[in-house]
C-alpha positions as CSV (number, residue, x, y, z in Angstrom):
1,X,0.0,0.0,0.0
2,X,1.0,3.6,-0.4
3,X,1.8,6.0,2.4
4,X,1.1,9.6,3.4
5,X,4.5,10.6,4.7
6,X,3.6,14.2,5.5
7,X,0.6,16.5,5.7
8,X,0.7,20.3,5.9
9,X,-1.3,23.5,5.7
10,X,0.2,26.7,4.3
11,X,-0.8,30.1,3.0
12,X,-0.7,30.3,-0.8
13,X,0.5,33.8,-1.6
14,X,3.1,36.4,-0.6
15,X,3.1,40.1,-1.4
16,X,5.7,42.9,-1.7
17,X,7.8,43.4,1.4
18,X,7.7,47.2,1.3
19,X,7.1,48.5,4.8
20,X,7.0,45.1,6.4
21,X,10.5,43.9,5.6
22,X,11.1,42.1,8.9
23,X,7.8,40.3,8.8
24,X,8.2,39.4,5.1
25,X,11.7,38.1,5.8
26,X,10.4,35.9,8.6
27,X,7.6,34.5,6.5
28,X,10.0,33.8,3.6
29,X,12.3,32.0,6.0
30,X,9.5,29.9,7.4
31,X,8.3,29.0,3.9
32,X,11.9,27.9,3.0
33,X,12.0,25.7,6.1
34,X,8.7,24.2,5.1
35,X,10.3,23.4,1.7
36,X,13.1,21.6,3.5
37,X,10.7,19.5,5.6
38,X,8.9,18.4,2.5
39,X,12.1,17.7,0.6
40,X,13.3,15.5,3.5
41,X,10.3,13.3,3.1
42,X,11.3,12.3,-0.4
43,X,7.7,12.3,-1.8
44,X,6.8,10.5,-5.0
45,X,3.6,12.6,-5.2
46,X,2.4,15.9,-3.9
47,X,-1.4,16.5,-3.5
48,X,-2.3,20.2,-3.2
49,X,-5.8,20.8,-1.9
50,X,-6.9,24.4,-2.5
51,X,-9.0,26.9,-4.3
52,X,-9.3,28.6,-7.7
53,X,-9.8,32.4,-8.1
54,X,-12.3,32.5,-10.9
55,X,-9.7,31.4,-13.5
56,X,-10.9,27.8,-14.1
57,X,-14.3,27.7,-12.3
58,X,-16.8,30.5,-12.2
59,X,-20.4,31.4,-11.5
60,X,-21.6,29.8,-14.7
61,X,-21.0,26.4,-13.1
62,X,-20.3,26.4,-9.4
63,X,-18.4,23.2,-8.7
64,X,-18.0,22.4,-5.0
65,X,-15.1,19.9,-5.4
66,X,-13.0,19.0,-8.4
67,X,-9.8,17.2,-9.4
68,X,-7.6,18.3,-12.3
69,X,-6.8,15.6,-14.9
70,X,-3.5,16.2,-16.7
71,X,0.0,14.8,-16.9
72,X,1.3,18.4,-17.5
73,X,0.2,21.8,-16.1
74,X,1.2,25.3,-17.3
75,X,0.5,27.9,-14.7
76,X,-1.3,31.2,-15.2
77,X,1.5,33.5,-14.0
78,X,-0.7,35.7,-11.8
79,X,0.0,36.9,-8.2
80,X,3.7,37.5,-8.9
81,X,4.3,33.8,-9.6
82,X,6.2,33.2,-12.8
83,X,4.7,31.0,-15.5
84,X,6.1,27.5,-15.3
85,X,5.2,24.0,-16.2
86,X,5.1,21.0,-13.9
87,X,4.1,17.3,-14.1
88,X,0.6,16.2,-13.1
89,X,-0.4,12.7,-12.3
90,X,-3.5,11.8,-14.3
91,X,-3.6,8.2,-13.2
92,X,-3.5,9.1,-9.5
93,X,-6.2,11.8,-10.0
94,X,-8.5,9.5,-12.1
95,X,-8.1,6.7,-9.6
96,X,-9.0,8.9,-6.7
97,X,-12.1,10.3,-8.5
98,X,-13.3,6.7,-8.9
99,X,-12.4,5.7,-5.4
100,X,-14.1,8.8,-3.9
101,X,-17.2,8.1,-5.9
102,X,-17.6,4.8,-4.0
103,X,-17.4,6.8,-0.8
104,X,-20.2,9.2,-1.9
105,X,-17.9,11.9,-3.2
106,X,-18.7,12.9,-6.8
107,X,-15.6,14.9,-7.8
108,X,-15.9,16.9,-10.9
109,X,-13.1,15.9,-13.3
110,X,-11.5,19.0,-14.8
111,X,-9.5,18.9,-18.0
112,X,-7.3,21.8,-19.3
113,X,-6.9,23.4,-15.9
114,X,-4.5,26.4,-15.8
115,X,-3.4,26.7,-12.1
116,X,-3.4,30.2,-10.8
117,X,-1.4,31.5,-7.8
118,X,-3.4,29.5,-5.4
119,X,-1.7,26.3,-6.5
120,X,1.3,27.7,-8.3
121,X,2.8,29.6,-5.3
122,X,2.7,26.5,-3.0
123,X,4.2,24.4,-5.8
124,X,7.0,26.9,-6.3
125,X,7.7,27.0,-2.6
126,X,7.6,23.2,-2.0
127,X,9.1,21.9,-5.3
128,X,10.9,24.7,-7.2
129,X,12.7,22.2,-9.4
130,X,9.3,20.7,-10.5
131,X,10.6,17.3,-9.8
132,X,7.6,15.7,-8.0
133,X,4.4,14.9,-9.9
134,X,1.5,17.0,-8.4
135,X,-2.2,16.4,-8.1
136,X,-4.5,19.4,-7.9
137,X,-7.6,18.9,-5.7
138,X,-9.9,21.9,-5.9
139,X,-12.1,23.0,-3.0
140,X,-14.5,25.8,-3.9
141,X,-14.1,28.7,-1.5
142,X,-14.7,31.5,-3.9
143,X,-18.4,31.0,-4.7
144,X,-21.6,30.0,-2.9
145,X,-21.9,27.4,-1.7
146,X,-18.6,26.1,-0.3
147,X,-18.5,22.5,0.8
148,X,-19.1,22.1,4.5
149,X,-16.1,21.8,6.8
150,X,-17.3,18.3,7.7
151,X,-17.3,17.3,4.0
152,X,-13.8,18.7,3.5
153,X,-12.4,16.8,6.5
154,X,-14.1,13.6,5.4
155,X,-12.6,14.1,1.9
156,X,-9.2,14.1,3.5
157,X,-10.0,10.8,5.2
158,X,-11.1,9.3,1.9
159,X,-7.9,10.5,0.3
160,X,-5.9,8.7,3.0
161,X,-7.9,5.5,2.5
162,X,-7.3,5.7,-1.3
163,X,-3.5,6.1,-0.8
164,X,-3.3,3.3,1.8
165,X,-5.4,0.8,-0.1
166,X,-5.2,1.5,-3.8
167,X,-1.8,3.1,-4.5
168,X,1.4,1.1,-5.3
169,X,3.4,-0.3,-2.4
170,X,5.8,2.3,-0.9
171,X,4.5,5.2,-3.0
172,X,5.1,8.3,-0.8
173,X,2.6,11.1,-0.8
174,X,2.6,14.5,0.8
175,X,-0.7,16.3,1.2
176,X,-0.9,20.1,1.5
177,X,-3.9,22.2,2.2
178,X,-3.3,25.7,0.8
179,X,-5.0,29.1,1.3
180,X,-5.9,31.6,4.0
181,X,-5.8,32.4,6.7
182,X,-8.2,35.2,7.7
183,X,-8.8,37.9,5.1
184,X,-11.7,39.8,3.6
185,X,-11.7,40.7,-0.1
186,X,-13.6,43.5,-1.8
187,X,-15.8,44.0,1.3
188,X,-16.1,46.8,3.9
189,X,-14.0,44.7,6.3
190,X,-11.1,44.4,3.8
191,X,-7.8,44.9,5.7
192,X,-9.1,43.3,8.9
193,X,-7.3,40.2,10.3
194,X,-9.0,37.8,12.7
195,X,-5.8,37.0,14.6
196,X,-7.6,35.4,17.5
197,X,-9.6,33.1,15.2
198,X,-6.5,32.2,13.2
199,X,-4.5,31.3,16.3
200,X,-7.3,29.2,17.7
201,X,-7.8,27.4,14.4
202,X,-4.1,26.6,14.2
203,X,-4.1,25.4,17.9
204,X,-7.2,23.2,17.2
205,X,-5.5,21.5,14.3
206,X,-2.2,21.1,16.3
207,X,-4.1,19.4,19.1
208,X,-5.7,16.9,16.7
209,X,-9.2,18.3,17.0
210,X,-9.9,19.2,13.4
211,X,-12.6,16.7,13.0
212,X,-14.5,18.1,16.1
213,X,-14.1,21.6,14.7
214,X,-15.4,20.5,11.3
215,X,-18.4,18.9,12.9
216,X,-19.3,22.0,14.8
217,X,-18.7,24.8,12.3
218,X,-20.5,25.6,9.0
219,X,-18.8,27.2,6.1
220,X,-20.9,30.3,6.8
221,X,-19.5,30.5,10.3
222,X,-16.0,30.2,8.9
223,X,-16.8,33.2,6.6
224,X,-18.3,35.2,9.4
225,X,-15.3,34.6,11.7
226,X,-12.4,34.8,9.2
227,X,-13.7,36.5,6.1
228,X,-14.7,35.5,2.6
229,X,-11.0,34.7,2.0
230,X,-10.5,33.0,5.3
231,X,-12.8,30.3,4.3
232,X,-9.9,29.0,2.3
233,X,-8.9,27.2,5.5
234,X,-11.4,24.5,4.5
235,X,-8.6,23.1,2.4
236,X,-6.5,22.8,5.6
237,X,-9.2,20.5,6.9
238,X,-8.7,18.2,3.9
239,X,-5.0,17.9,5.0
240,X,-6.0,17.3,8.6
241,X,-8.4,14.6,7.6
242,X,-5.7,13.0,5.5
243,X,-3.3,13.1,8.5
244,X,-5.8,11.3,10.7
245,X,-6.2,14.1,13.2
246,X,-3.0,13.1,15.0
247,X,-2.2,16.7,15.8
248,X,1.0,18.5,14.8
249,X,3.1,21.6,15.1
250,X,2.4,25.2,14.1
251,X,5.4,26.3,12.1
252,X,4.6,30.0,12.1
253,X,1.9,32.6,12.3
254,X,2.2,36.3,11.2
255,X,-0.7,38.8,11.2
256,X,0.3,40.8,8.2
257,X,-1.6,44.1,8.4
258,X,0.1,45.5,5.2
259,X,-0.9,42.3,3.4
260,X,-4.4,42.3,5.0
261,X,-4.1,38.6,5.9
262,X,-3.0,36.1,8.4
263,X,0.0,34.1,7.1
264,X,0.8,30.6,8.5
265,X,1.9,27.1,8.1
266,X,1.4,23.9,10.1
267,X,2.9,20.4,10.0
268,X,0.4,17.7,10.8
269,X,1.4,14.4,12.3
270,X,1.4,11.3,10.1
271,X,3.6,8.2,9.6
272,X,6.7,8.8,7.5
273,X,6.9,5.1,6.6
274,X,10.3,3.8,5.4
275,X,13.5,5.6,6.2
276,X,14.5,8.3,3.7
277,X,17.3,7.2,1.4
């Protein structure tokens, strides 16, 4: 069977350091340390769970959950992230879509996806050499209605079951939930950061209580507490579900007022399997 050797949550964008040089330097340093943690796990596959920003999915067809099907992706080049190409993993993605369907998850299968910064930035941080095939699992957090927190957490559990029962022996997978934390976009509250909520959310995941949180909160409550951008944290619940809610370690948190968002990363506990070569 395959193995999840690491599961993480991380913010999926950075902005200009002007005026916040010290904070920006700290954030960059933490992102680079996260890269080293992932590299040390020697993954064969990276699964990024996150959102799209109206570049592949829009109001014409509001898809709650989708998986991108391709053996090659070319990024959009937005958000200050350069255009690049990286390997997908069509067979993994198609296999998961079929496995998930048996667990009552009907994932939309999306061809011709052009990843925007929401996926491209984490990919750049974690695998700048584009050496690890990457699966893009899309969680709608931009349009009504987002999937429920409970549904997102359960999807992570289904992903873990797929990897452990249907993937090749010793295939090593890293799962990363990307997006957030708290921020409001194009609303009167824009610029606000819900630092208390962010820190409590991170602490809850670190204590292994993501499943309880997911059962108690609705997506609407997430939005009310952390903003229409903060609901991107639903993708972190996918990663927590995949990790089996074993808890973990908050790697960093910065309330970036100039960037109008909470920046963070967390490492979630899960078995590393065989020793790294």
